[in-house]
N, C-alpha and C positions, 0 to 999 in steps of 0.2 A: 513372058511365059512363067507360069506358076511352077515353083519347085516342089516336088512331092515331099510330104512330111517325112517319109522314111529316109529320103536322101539326106535331110538335115540331121536325122538321128545318126546315120552312118558317118557323116562328116564329123559330128561331135565325138563319136566313139574313137575316132582316129587321133585325137589330141591327148597329151599327157594329163593325167589327173592332178589338179592343184589342191594342196592340203593347207589348212590354217593351224599353225602351231603357236602355243602361249609363250611369250617372252617375258621373263621376270624383270621388274623395274630395277634400275640401278640402286645401290645403297644410298640412303639419304646423306646429304652433305652436312657435316657438323664442324664447328670450330673447337679445337682443343689447345690446351696449354700445359706446360709443366709448372706446378706451383713454384713460386720464387720467394726468396727471403726478403722481407720488407720490415722496416722499423715501425712499430706501433706505439703511439703515445696516447693511451686511452684516458678517459675522464668520465666522471659521473656528475650529472646535473641534479641538484637537490633544491627543492623549494626552501627559501630562506627569507628572513625578515631583518630589516635594518633597525637598529636601536642605538640610542646615544650612549656614549661611554659613561657620561655622568648626567644626572638630572637633579636639580636643586630647587626646592620650594623656598621662595623668599617670603619670610614672615616677619611681622612686627613683634619684637621681643619685649617691648614695654607698651603701655597704653598711652594714647595721646591722639591729638588731631593731626591728620595727614596734611602737611604744609605744602609739599611740592613733589612732583614727579620729574626726574631728570633724564628721561629717555623716551624714545618713541617705540611703540610696540613693534617687535621684529628686528630691533637693532642688534648689532654685534656688540657685546660688552666684554670688558677685560677684568681680571681680578683687581679688586679695590676700587673699581669705578662706582661713583655714587648713583644710586637708583632712586631712593625716596628720602625725604626729610620729614621728621615729625617736629612739632612745635617744641623747642628746647627750653623755654623760659622756666617752667616748673622744675625741671631737672637741674638746670644751672643754679637755681635758687637753693635746691637741696644740697648741691655740691658746696655752695658757699656756707651753708649752715654746718655741714660736716667738717669743713676746714676750720671753722670757728670752734666747734666742739673739740677738734683735735688740739688746737692751740691751748684751749682751756685745760684739757686733760694733761698736756705736757707741762703746763704751769703748776698744776696741782701735784704732779709727780716730783717736780723740782722742789716744791715746798716741803713735801713729806720727807724727801731725802735730807734736806737741811735740818728739819726737826729731828730726824733720827740721829744725825751727826751730833746735834746739841745734847740729846739725851745720853748718848754714849760718852760724851765728854763729861757730863754731869755725873754719870754712873761711876766713872773712874775716880771722881772726887767725893763719892758717897752722897751726892745730892739728888740722885734719881734711883728709883727702884727697878728691879728686874722686870716687873710687870709693865712698867712704863716703856722699857726697851722693847718688849715683845709687842706692845700695842703700836709703837712707832714703826717697827719692822712690818707689821701687818698692814699698816696704812700705806707704806711704800709699795707693797705687793698689790694692794687694791688700786692704787693710783697707776701703777705700771699696766695693770690689766685694762684699766679704762683707756689708757693711751693706745693700746693695741686694738681695743674695740673701736675707738675713734678712727684709727688708721683704716680698719676694715670698712667702716662706714664711708670714709672718703673714697676708697677704692671702688666700692659699690656705686656710690653717687657718680664717680667719674665714668664708670662703665655705662650707667644709665644715660649720661650725656652723650657718650659715643654711640649708644644704640639709637639716638634720635636721627643719626645719619646712617642709612641702610645702604651697604655697598655689596657689590657682586663678589661671591667667594670663588667663582671659577670663570674661565673664558668660555663663551658660548653665545647662543642666540636667545634673547629674552622674548617671551610671549606677550600677550596683551596684559595691561594693568587690570587687575580684578577689583580694585577699590578706587573710587574717585577721590580726588583731592578735596579736603574739607571734612571727610568722614572721621569718626572716632574709631580707632583700631586698637587691638591688643587688650581690650577689656574682657576679662574672664579667661581667654585663651589666645595664643598667638594667632593673629589674623593672617591668612594667606593673601599676599599682595600680588605675586607674579611667580612665574616658573621659568627657570633657565635650563636649557639643554645644551650640552657640548655638541659640536658639529664637526670637529676635525681632530682626531680620526673618529670613525664610527664602528660600532659593534655589528656583527652579522651572526645571527643565530640560525642553525639548521639542525635537523635530526637525521641521523644516518641509520637506516634499517639494520637490524642485527645481522642479517645475511650479508648485506653490503659491507658492514663493519668487519665481519670475519674475512671476507674476500680481500678487503683493503689491507688488513693486518697481514694476511698471507702474502700479498704482493709485496708489501714493505719488507717483510722478513726475507723473501726471496732476493730482494735488492740489497739486503744487508743494512736496512735502515730501521731504527727503533721508532715505531709509530706513535709512541706516547711522549716523545720529546717535543715540548712546545716551542713555537717560533721557528721550527725548521721546515714547515710545510706551507708552501704558497698555494693559494687558490685564486680563482678569478670570479668576477661577478658578471652575470648576464642580466642586463636591465629588462624591464617589462616590454620594451619595444624590440627586443632581440639583439641589441647592440652589446658587445662585450666591453665592460668598463675598463678604462685604460690604466687604472691603478690596481696592482696586485695586492691581495691581502695575505695575512699569515694567521694560521691557527694558533691561538694562545690558550685554549682551554678545551678539555674533553671530559665529560662527566665520568666519574670513577665507576659508575654502575649503569646497567641497562634498565630503562624504564619497563617495569613488568606489565604495565597496562598497554603500552603502545609498542613494545619490542624495539625501541629505538635508543640511540645514544645521542645525547645533546652535545653539540659542538659549537664553540664560539670562535669567531675570527675577528681580527681588527683590520680595517681598511682605511687608508688615507682618503680624505675628502676635501682636497684643497679648493675645489671649485664650488663647494656647497651643493653638488648635484644630488647626493644621497640625503634622504630625509627620514626621520624616525617613522616607522610604520610602513615603509616602502617594501613591497614584495618583490624579491629578485630570485635568481637562481644562483646557487653557489656551485661553481665548477671545480670539483676536486679531482686533481690529476693523480694517476697511478704512475709507478715507475715505468719508464720506456723499456721496450723489449723488442727483440728481433725474432720473428716467427715466419713460417710459411704462410703465403697469402694466395687467395684466388679471388676473382670477382665475386662480390656479394651475391649477385643474382644466380651464380652457379650452385649455391648451396640450397638444397630443398629440405623441407621438414615434414614429418608425419608423426604418427603415434609412437613409432620406434625411435625417433630422434632425428638428428641432422644427417644428411647424406648427400653424395654427389654421384653423377654418372661418369664412370671411367671406362677406358677402352684398353684392351690388352694388345699384344703384338699382332694378333690376327684381326684387329679392328672390331672385336666383339665387345658389346656394351655390357657393363656389370654395375650393379649398385654397390657403392662403397660408403659405409658408415664413417662419420668423422666426428671429432670433438672440436667444437668451435669456441673461440674467445670473443673478442669484441669486433664490431664492424665500424670502420672509420673510412671516410672519403671513398666509398665504393668498394673497399677491400674487406674481405672477411679473414680474420685470423684463424689459422688451423693449428690446433694444439696436438692432435693425434689423428691417425687414420690415413695420412698421405705422406709421401716423401717427394724429393725433387725429381724423381724419375717417373712419377705417376703422370698419366695423361688424362686430364679432366675436361669433360665437355663443358664449354662455357656459352656456346651459342648453338641453336638448333636442338635444345634439350627436349622440346616437345616431339621431335622426330625420332628420338632415341628410345629404345625399349630394351630392358635387360635381356640378353641372349641374342639380340639382333646384331647384324653387321652394318657398319656405317662407313662413310667415306670421309676421313678426317682431313681437316686443313689446319696445320699447326702454325701457331704464331706466339709472339711474346706476350707477357702480361700487360705491358703498356699498350700494345696493339689491340689486345682484346678489350681493354677498357675503352679505348677510343672507338672501337666498333660498337660496344654495348651501350656505353653512357659517356659521351664526350665531356659532359660537365664533371663527372667523377674523375675522368682522366686529367682534367685541368687542375683539380684539387690534389691529385695524387702527388706525393712528395712534399706538400706544404707542411711546415712545422706547426701551423695554427690549426687546431681542431675545428671541424665544421660544427655548426649549431645543431643541437639535438642531443638526446640521451645516447650514451654509448651502449 
């Protein structure tokens, strides 16, 4: 049987009218923490070069034919070790002549002294004149001068003989021989034969920008340390492959003025090199540490930046989000140093930042700083608390 349409309408009019009402979504969930005090040991990595402590050019000080070479290129040499020999025959002959001239001059001096003594004895008896006495005294002076001249010639000739054997003046590593055996060297000017560079310890040169220099001095002054005292400040070297060199260095020189062209201060350090790993000309990074300090810390990812500076999202007692400007220091091992803008009672959003808006309400989930790091970046959480700084600029 077909139900009339009006009956359907009547039946529908007897039911309660159903209404659709809008239900607001729940506040977004975010993770919040209280900033906690942590120890920061900041550092600055600066491009540096390795240079030898000493570099000596080995030259022929006299002329002669190169007779022998007593080393292999690249050898380690010690002070006094023989490197080259020149043919000594000519210089040994000159020394023999100088010795003979000295004996002759000494004999002449002895004779003139005896003659002077005879003249003085004769003068006392009236058998010699005053002029003869003066001439005899002058002859003694001339003969004595010739003796001194002959002694100087012997010394010079003996030096020439010693110069035929060329020895190392320092300990270090010698380069290749620049002149082959059999060549005439030293004629006209001292011939460069080889070069020796010291290898342990090594110098490390780097330039600190003037702004970093001012900051470094300020930190040192805050820590009660005089930043110009040499030998008191250690630094580390980061090798080109990223490995931290196992030997610490010390700063032993800082330029007394700032370079006006580059705006930098030249600093030199000394680093032990017992394994000969460091080589002159090697580019490294000098890791210069600042004094350690204890400051409030939040996860590095919780700090945002815009044209107005650094800021975080914080919530108040009603869970309302607000923008809070902060002054930041260094970032190490996933932690950001907070110098101003927060205290240990602040609640900072560290996860779910994209769901937060200033003036909106959120549903906070509070946890500790370590828990937040584990949630945000497990790798940073693993490094947290390590005394060794992670690679990279602070």
